[in-house]
N, CA, C and O atoms as a MOPAC input file, in Angstrom:
PM7 MOZYME 1SCF
protein

 N      1.02000 1    -1.12400 1     0.40800 1
 C     -0.02300 1     0.19200 1    -0.09700 1
 C      0.67100 1     0.98900 1     0.39100 1
 O      1.33500 1     0.90700 1     1.42400 1
 N      0.51400 1     2.17400 1    -0.63800 1
 C      1.32700 1     3.74000 1    -0.51300 1
 C      1.05300 1     4.55700 1     0.42900 1
 O     -0.13600 1     4.28900 1     0.60500 1
 N      1.32800 1     5.44800 1     1.23700 1
 C      1.06900 1     6.45100 1     2.12500 1
 C      1.85000 1     7.43400 1     2.17000 1
 O      3.01600 1     7.20900 1     1.84700 1
 N      1.41800 1     9.03100 1     2.63700 1
 C      2.01100 1    10.07400 1     2.87600 1
 C      1.97300 1     9.88800 1     4.13800 1
 O      1.17400 1     9.26900 1     4.84100 1
 N      3.20900 1    10.66600 1     4.45000 1
 C      3.11400 1    11.12700 1     6.35100 1
 C      4.13300 1    12.46800 1     6.25800 1
 O      4.98900 1    12.79700 1     5.43600 1
 N      3.57100 1    13.14800 1     7.63200 1
 C      4.45100 1    13.90700 1     7.82900 1
 C      6.29900 1    13.32600 1     8.68400 1
 O      6.28900 1    12.41400 1     9.51100 1
 N      7.23700 1    13.81400 1     8.40600 1
 C      8.55600 1    12.86800 1     9.13900 1
 C      8.86900 1    13.73800 1    10.25500 1
 O      9.15900 1    14.93400 1    10.24100 1
 N      8.78000 1    13.06800 1    11.05800 1
 C      9.07200 1    13.74800 1    12.24800 1
 C     10.29400 1    12.70200 1    13.30900 1
 O     10.08200 1    12.15800 1    14.39300 1
 N     11.19200 1    12.72200 1    12.71000 1
 C     12.43000 1    12.05200 1    13.19300 1
 C     12.41400 1    12.22200 1    14.58200 1
 O     12.23100 1    13.34400 1    15.05300 1
 N     12.61200 1    11.08300 1    15.40700 1
 C     12.80600 1    11.09900 1    17.25200 1
 C     14.70500 1    11.19700 1    17.11300 1
 O     15.51400 1    10.62200 1    16.38500 1
 N     14.79600 1    11.94800 1    17.91400 1
 C     15.99400 1    12.75000 1    19.08200 1
 C     16.95500 1    11.01200 1    19.11900 1
 O     18.14600 1    10.81600 1    18.87700 1
 N     15.93400 1    10.05900 1    19.49300 1
 C     16.75800 1     9.07700 1    19.97100 1
 C     17.01400 1     7.75800 1    19.11100 1
 O     17.32000 1     6.65400 1    19.56200 1
 N     16.79800 1     8.15200 1    17.61400 1
 C     16.82600 1     7.39300 1    16.40200 1
 C     17.73300 1     7.91900 1    15.75300 1
 O     17.63900 1     9.04900 1    15.27200 1
 N     19.06400 1     6.93300 1    15.61400 1
 C     19.81900 1     7.28900 1    14.49000 1
 C     20.05000 1     7.61500 1    12.87900 1
 O     20.77100 1     6.93100 1    12.15200 1
 N     19.19800 1     8.95500 1    12.39500 1
 C     19.12200 1     8.61200 1    10.82300 1
 C     20.13500 1     9.66100 1    10.16800 1
 O     20.63100 1    10.72400 1    10.54000 1
 N     20.20800 1     8.90800 1     9.07900 1
 C     21.62700 1     9.59200 1     8.16700 1
 C     20.98000 1    10.94300 1     7.87800 1
 O     19.88900 1    11.41100 1     8.20400 1
 N     22.08400 1    11.46200 1     7.10200 1
 C     21.51100 1    12.89300 1     6.76000 1
 C     20.59700 1    13.12000 1     5.98100 1
 O     19.81100 1    14.04700 1     6.17200 1
 N     20.53300 1    12.37800 1     5.03400 1
 C     19.22400 1    12.26600 1     3.72800 1
 C     17.90500 1    12.02700 1     4.85700 1
 O     17.00500 1    12.84400 1     4.65800 1
 N     17.71600 1    11.35600 1     5.64800 1
 C     16.48400 1    11.50500 1     6.47100 1
 C     16.40800 1    12.75500 1     6.91600 1
 O     15.44900 1    13.39200 1     6.48100 1
 N     17.32800 1    13.45700 1     7.86100 1
 C     17.16500 1    14.35200 1     8.57100 1
 C     16.85000 1    15.71100 1     7.88200 1
 O     16.43100 1    16.74300 1     8.40500 1
 N     17.19600 1    15.42600 1     6.39800 1
 C     17.11100 1    16.71400 1     5.24200 1
 C     15.42700 1    16.49100 1     5.39600 1
 O     14.86500 1    17.46700 1     5.89300 1
 N     14.53200 1    15.33000 1     5.03700 1
 C     13.30900 1    15.60800 1     5.53800 1
 C     12.13200 1    15.75900 1     6.35900 1
 O     10.91700 1    15.78100 1     6.16300 1
 N     12.95800 1    15.86000 1     7.40200 1
 C     12.30000 1    16.14400 1     8.50500 1
 C     11.39500 1    17.56400 1     8.40900 1
 O     11.64800 1    18.68200 1     7.96000 1
 N     10.28400 1    16.99900 1     9.01600 1
 C      9.17700 1    18.32800 1     8.77000 1
 C      8.63300 1    18.10200 1     7.62300 1
 O      7.49600 1    18.45700 1     7.93500 1
 N      8.50000 1    17.64800 1     6.03800 1
 C      8.35400 1    17.18900 1     5.12800 1
 C      7.05400 1    16.28600 1     4.74800 1
 O      6.76200 1    15.37400 1     5.52100 1
 N      6.49100 1    16.44200 1     3.91900 1
 C      5.28700 1    15.19200 1     3.64600 1
 C      6.17700 1    14.49100 1     2.97200 1
 O      6.88700 1    15.07700 1     2.15500 1
 N      6.27200 1    13.48900 1     3.12500 1
 C      7.31100 1    12.02500 1     2.69200 1
 C      5.88300 1    10.90000 1     1.88300 1
 O      4.73300 1    10.71100 1     2.27800 1
 N      6.61600 1    10.35200 1     0.65800 1
 C      5.67400 1     9.19300 1     0.47000 1
 C      6.35900 1     7.76400 1     0.41900 1
 O      7.34000 1     7.35200 1    -0.19900 1
 N      5.36100 1     7.08800 1     1.41200 1
 C      6.17300 1     5.72100 1     2.01000 1
 C      5.16900 1     4.52800 1     1.57100 1
 O      4.07900 1     4.44500 1     1.00500 1
 N      6.18300 1     3.59600 1     2.17200 1
 C      5.17500 1     2.01500 1     1.43400 1
 C      5.48800 1     1.24500 1     2.74100 1
 O      6.49400 1     1.31000 1     3.44800 1
 N      4.22200 1     0.40000 1     2.89800 1
 C      4.42000 1    -0.65700 1     4.13200 1
 C      5.62500 1    -1.20000 1     4.13500 1
 O      6.15600 1    -1.67800 1     3.13200 1
 N      6.22300 1    -1.14900 1     5.47700 1
 C      7.46200 1    -2.09200 1     5.83600 1
 C      6.71400 1    -3.06400 1     6.43800 1
 O      5.71400 1    -3.49200 1     5.86300 1
 N      7.08800 1    -3.53300 1     7.64700 1
 C      6.79800 1    -5.17200 1     8.57300 1
 C      6.84000 1    -4.10700 1     9.84800 1
 O      7.00900 1    -2.88700 1     9.84000 1
 N      6.64500 1    -4.94400 1    10.84000 1
 C      6.06000 1    -5.07900 1    12.71100 1
 C      7.75800 1    -5.19500 1    13.00400 1
 O      8.31100 1    -6.23900 1    12.65800 1
 N      8.48300 1    -4.22100 1    13.57800 1
 C     10.06800 1    -4.39200 1    14.17600 1
 C      9.77000 1    -5.00100 1    15.34500 1
 O      8.87800 1    -4.82600 1    16.17500 1
 N     11.00300 1    -6.01400 1    15.22700 1
 C     10.52800 1    -7.25000 1    16.31100 1
 C     12.08100 1    -6.70400 1    17.01200 1
 O     12.61800 1    -7.75100 1    17.37400 1
 N     12.74400 1    -5.87200 1    17.25300 1
 C     13.78800 1    -5.50500 1    18.29300 1
 C     14.01600 1    -4.11300 1    18.60700 1
 O     13.23800 1    -3.26400 1    18.17200 1
 N     15.21200 1    -3.73500 1    19.46800 1
 C     14.91800 1    -2.31900 1    19.74000 1
 C     14.08400 1    -1.60800 1    20.21900 1
 O     13.05300 1    -2.21000 1    20.51800 1
 N     14.10000 1    -0.02000 1    20.53000 1
 C     13.25000 1     0.69200 1    21.51800 1
 C     12.04700 1     0.71500 1    20.41200 1
 O     11.07000 1     1.21000 1    20.97300 1
 N     11.75600 1     0.39700 1    19.15000 1
 C     10.81700 1     0.57200 1    18.39300 1
 C     10.08800 1    -1.02900 1    18.15200 1
 O      9.69800 1    -1.29100 1    17.01400 1
 N      9.98100 1    -1.70900 1    18.87300 1
 C      9.59400 1    -2.92600 1    19.04200 1
 C      8.12200 1    -3.16600 1    18.88700 1
 O      7.47100 1    -2.70500 1    19.82400 1
 N      7.44400 1    -3.74700 1    17.98000 1
 C      6.01500 1    -3.90200 1    18.07100 1
 C      5.37400 1    -2.89100 1    17.32600 1
 O      4.14800 1    -2.96200 1    17.25400 1
 N      6.12700 1    -1.68600 1    16.58800 1
 C      5.61000 1    -0.83000 1    15.75600 1
 C      5.63700 1    -1.25300 1    14.47000 1
 O      6.58700 1    -1.88400 1    14.00600 1
 N      4.18200 1    -0.80500 1    13.55000 1
 C      4.63400 1    -0.90600 1    12.11900 1
 C      6.11400 1    -0.22600 1    11.65000 1
 O      6.58200 1     0.65900 1    12.36600 1
 N      6.66400 1    -0.55100 1    10.73000 1
 C      7.48800 1     0.41900 1    10.05300 1
 C      7.37900 1     0.42900 1     8.20000 1
 O      7.14100 1    -0.43600 1     7.35800 1
 N      7.72500 1     2.03900 1     8.15600 1
 C      7.84300 1     2.09600 1     6.79800 1
 C      8.88700 1     2.58400 1     6.49300 1
 O      9.68600 1     3.14000 1     7.24800 1
 N      9.03500 1     2.29800 1     4.53000 1
 C     10.36800 1     2.81300 1     4.15900 1
 C      9.93900 1     3.79800 1     3.06400 1
 O      8.79500 1     3.83800 1     2.61200 1
 N     11.15200 1     4.74700 1     2.59700 1
 C     10.95600 1     5.38700 1     0.91700 1
 C     11.64800 1     4.27100 1     0.30100 1
 O     12.47500 1     3.50200 1     0.79000 1
 N     11.10900 1     4.33200 1    -0.97200 1
 C     11.92000 1     3.24500 1    -1.99700 1
 C     12.92800 1     4.11800 1    -2.38200 1
 O     12.99400 1     5.30900 1    -2.07800 1
 N     13.57900 1     3.59400 1    -2.94600 1
 C     15.12100 1     4.19300 1    -3.43500 1
 C     16.31000 1     5.08000 1    -2.68100 1
 O     17.29000 1     5.67700 1    -3.12400 1
 N     15.91100 1     4.94000 1    -1.67500 1
 C     16.32500 1     5.77300 1    -0.41200 1
 C     17.49300 1     5.27000 1     0.25700 1
 O     17.91000 1     4.15100 1    -0.04300 1
 N     18.02200 1     5.91000 1     1.05500 1
 C     19.12800 1     5.36800 1     2.16500 1
 C     18.43000 1     5.69700 1     3.11300 1
 O     18.94500 1     5.11000 1     4.06500 1
 N     17.39700 1     6.38200 1     3.55500 1
 C     16.44400 1     6.34700 1     4.84200 1
 C     16.69100 1     5.24100 1     5.89300 1
 O     17.08500 1     5.33900 1     7.05500 1
 N     16.36300 1     4.21300 1     5.19200 1
 C     15.85700 1     2.66100 1     5.88000 1
 C     14.59700 1     2.93000 1     6.29000 1
 O     13.77200 1     3.76200 1     5.91400 1
 N     14.58400 1     2.16600 1     7.04900 1
 C     12.74300 1     2.16100 1     7.98900 1
 C     12.63400 1     3.22600 1     9.14500 1
 O     13.44900 1     3.64800 1     9.96500 1
 N     11.29800 1     3.49700 1     8.88900 1
 C     10.87600 1     4.31900 1     9.67900 1
 C      9.57200 1     4.17500 1    10.63200 1
 O      8.42100 1     4.42500 1    10.27400 1
 N      9.96900 1     3.72700 1    11.90500 1
 C      8.75400 1     3.50900 1    13.13200 1
 C      7.84600 1     4.10700 1    12.47300 1
 O      8.28100 1     4.94500 1    11.68400 1
 N      6.34200 1     3.93700 1    12.52300 1
 C      5.52100 1     4.98200 1    12.76600 1
 C      5.03800 1     5.44900 1    13.82800 1
 O      3.83000 1     5.58900 1    14.02000 1
 N      6.14200 1     5.81000 1    14.81800 1
 C      6.15400 1     6.73000 1    16.05300 1
 C      6.65200 1     7.99200 1    15.52700 1
 O      6.24600 1     9.09500 1    15.89200 1
 N      7.84200 1     7.70900 1    14.36900 1
 C      8.48000 1     9.05800 1    13.36800 1
 C      7.28800 1     9.47400 1    12.94700 1
 O      7.39700 1    10.56500 1    13.50600 1
 N      6.43400 1     9.52600 1    12.53300 1
 C      5.79500 1     9.87600 1    11.43000 1
 C      3.96700 1    10.35700 1    12.40200 1
 O      3.35600 1    10.06500 1    13.43000 1
 N      3.82100 1    11.28800 1    11.09300 1
 C      2.59600 1    12.16100 1    12.02200 1
 C      1.51300 1    12.35200 1    10.44200 1
 O      1.89700 1    12.67700 1     9.31900 1
 N      0.35100 1    12.07300 1    10.82400 1
 C     -0.62500 1    12.28700 1     9.76300 1
 C     -0.79900 1    11.22800 1     8.62600 1
 O     -1.33500 1    11.50500 1     7.55200 1
 N     -0.15800 1     9.62300 1     9.03900 1
 C     -0.19000 1     8.97000 1     8.07000 1
 C     -1.92000 1     8.69100 1     7.37300 1
 O     -3.08900 1     8.89400 1     7.70200 1
 N     -1.25700 1     8.19700 1     6.40700 1
 C     -2.32100 1     8.06400 1     5.66100 1
 C     -2.37100 1     7.43300 1     3.97700 1
 O     -1.49100 1     7.61200 1     3.13500 1
 N     -3.41700 1     6.80700 1     3.82500 1
 C     -2.97500 1     5.84600 1     2.21200 1
 C     -3.48200 1     7.04600 1     1.49700 1
 O     -4.26700 1     7.81600 1     2.04800 1
 N     -3.08000 1     7.21400 1     0.35300 1
 C     -2.86100 1     7.71300 1    -0.71000 1
 C     -3.27900 1     6.74000 1    -2.03900 1
 O     -3.10900 1     5.52500 1    -1.93100 1
 N     -3.82500 1     7.30000 1    -3.28100 1
 C     -3.38500 1     6.92000 1    -4.61300 1
 C     -1.85900 1     6.63200 1    -5.09200 1
 O     -0.89400 1     7.28900 1    -4.70200 1
 N     -1.81100 1     5.74900 1    -5.83000 1
 C     -0.74100 1     5.74900 1    -6.27900 1
 C      0.15800 1     7.35100 1    -6.95200 1
 O      1.12800 1     8.04200 1    -6.64500 1
 N     -0.77400 1     7.31500 1    -7.87100 1
 C     -0.09300 1     8.58500 1    -8.70500 1
 C     -0.33700 1    10.12800 1    -7.88800 1
 O      0.02100 1    11.20600 1    -8.36200 1
 N     -1.05800 1     9.93800 1    -6.50500 1
 C     -0.49700 1    11.19000 1    -5.69900 1
 C      0.69900 1    10.71200 1    -5.01300 1
 O      1.64000 1    11.48400 1    -4.82300 1
 N      0.73700 1     9.36400 1    -4.58700 1
 C      2.69600 1     8.88500 1    -4.03800 1
 C      3.09500 1     9.16100 1    -4.69000 1
 O      3.92700 1     9.82600 1    -4.07200 1
 N      3.44900 1     9.36800 1    -6.12600 1
 C      4.49900 1     9.17600 1    -7.00100 1
 C      4.78800 1    10.50300 1    -7.34500 1
 O      5.95900 1    10.71000 1    -7.66200 1
 N      3.91400 1    11.58000 1    -7.36300 1
 C      4.31600 1    13.12300 1    -7.11800 1
 C      5.18600 1    13.70300 1    -5.78300 1
 O      5.99000 1    14.62500 1    -5.65000 1
 N      4.60400 1    12.67600 1    -4.84900 1
 C      5.49400 1    12.96100 1    -3.23500 1
 C      6.47100 1    12.60500 1    -3.47000 1
 O      7.42100 1    13.26300 1    -3.04600 1
 N      6.72600 1    11.36200 1    -4.27800 1
 C      8.21500 1    10.58500 1    -4.03700 1
 C      8.92500 1    11.27000 1    -5.00400 1
 O     10.11400 1    11.26700 1    -4.68600 1
 N      8.74700 1    11.80900 1    -5.96000 1
 C      9.63800 1    12.95600 1    -7.05900 1
 C      9.31500 1    13.94000 1    -6.36900 1
 O      9.99600 1    14.56000 1    -7.18600 1
 N      8.87900 1    14.86800 1    -5.53200 1
 C      9.26300 1    15.89900 1    -5.15900 1
 C     10.14200 1    16.19300 1    -4.29400 1
 O     10.60300 1    17.32000 1    -4.11000 1
 N     10.54800 1    14.79100 1    -3.46900 1
 C     11.34600 1    14.60700 1    -2.26500 1
 C     12.93900 1    14.22800 1    -2.94600 1
 O     13.99500 1    14.15200 1    -2.31800 1
 N     12.69300 1    13.99300 1    -4.65000 1
 C     13.79900 1    13.90700 1    -4.80800 1
 C     14.24700 1    11.67300 1    -4.88100 1
 O     15.25600 1    10.97400 1    -4.97500 1
 N     13.25100 1    11.53300 1    -4.80300 1
 C     13.54900 1     9.62700 1    -5.33200 1
 C     12.94200 1     8.98600 1    -6.13700 1
 O     13.26000 1     7.82700 1    -6.40000 1
 N     11.79000 1     9.69300 1    -6.78500 1
 C     10.99700 1     9.73800 1    -8.03800 1
 C     12.11900 1     9.27100 1    -9.37500 1
 O     13.34400 1     9.37800 1    -9.42500 1
 N     11.35200 1     8.84300 1   -10.16800 1
 C     12.13400 1     8.91100 1   -11.72600 1
 C     12.25000 1    10.24400 1   -12.71900 1
 O     12.83200 1    10.15900 1   -13.80000 1

């Protein structure tokens, strides 16, 4: 499924520079899986395809909502990861 959300990285997570550049922005996401270890154990994760951001726990996202693929692709392209 395709989602959009506002990325609000937690200070306790170690995100790379690419991720921190997206802080406060609407990002395009896809379903990940349930995190099975660490401080976010049990949370749903999401990811940005074709990026180096890695898994993002749901606790670092605000206003997660499903979107049609056309909208998702627009957002994905606008944040620099689209084709």
